[in-house]
C-alpha positions in Angstrom: 0.0 0.2 -0.1 1.1 3.6 -0.3 2.6 5.6 2.6 0.4 7.3 4.5 1.1 11.1 5.2 0.9 14.2 7.7 -0.7 16.7 4.8 0.0 19.7 7.1 4.1 18.4 7.6 4.3 17.7 3.8 2.4 21.6 2.8 4.8 23.2 5.7 8.1 21.1 4.0 7.6 22.1 0.9 6.8 25.5 2.0 10.0 25.7 3.3 11.9 24.1 0.4 10.3 27.2 -1.9 10.9 29.7 0.6 15.0 28.0 0.7 14.8 27.9 -3.1 13.7 31.9 -3.5 16.3 32.7 -0.8 19.1 31.2 -3.0 18.4 32.7 -5.9 17.9 36.2 -4.1 21.7 35.6 -2.6 23.0 35.0 -6.0 21.2 38.6 -7.3 21.5 40.8 -4.3 24.5 39.5 -2.2 27.3 40.8 -4.5 29.7 43.5 -4.2 28.7 46.5 -6.1 32.3 45.7 -8.1 30.6 42.5 -9.4 27.0 44.0 -10.0 29.3 46.3 -12.3 31.1 43.9 -13.9 27.8 41.5 -14.6 26.4 44.5 -16.0 29.1 46.1 -18.5 29.5 42.6 -19.5 25.9 41.8 -20.3 25.7 45.3 -22.1 29.0 44.3 -24.3 26.9 41.1 -25.1 23.9 42.5 -26.6 26.2 45.5 -28.2 28.0 42.5 -29.7 24.8 41.1 -31.0 23.5 44.2 -32.2 26.7 44.8 -34.3 26.5 41.3 -36.1 23.2 41.7 -37.4 22.0 42.2 -41.1 20.0 44.6 -42.0 
């Protein structure tokens, strides 16, 4: 037979896992120094400029 689970505990466990995943993404987005953020932004801008420069008219 199937394993019996407590739905309340399962909901809480799933909520904790979702919260942990969101915290991980926030650490990646906001947990960086100003220099790292600027470097990422300049790399993204350069990639966009390079892509625009290679477009055919």
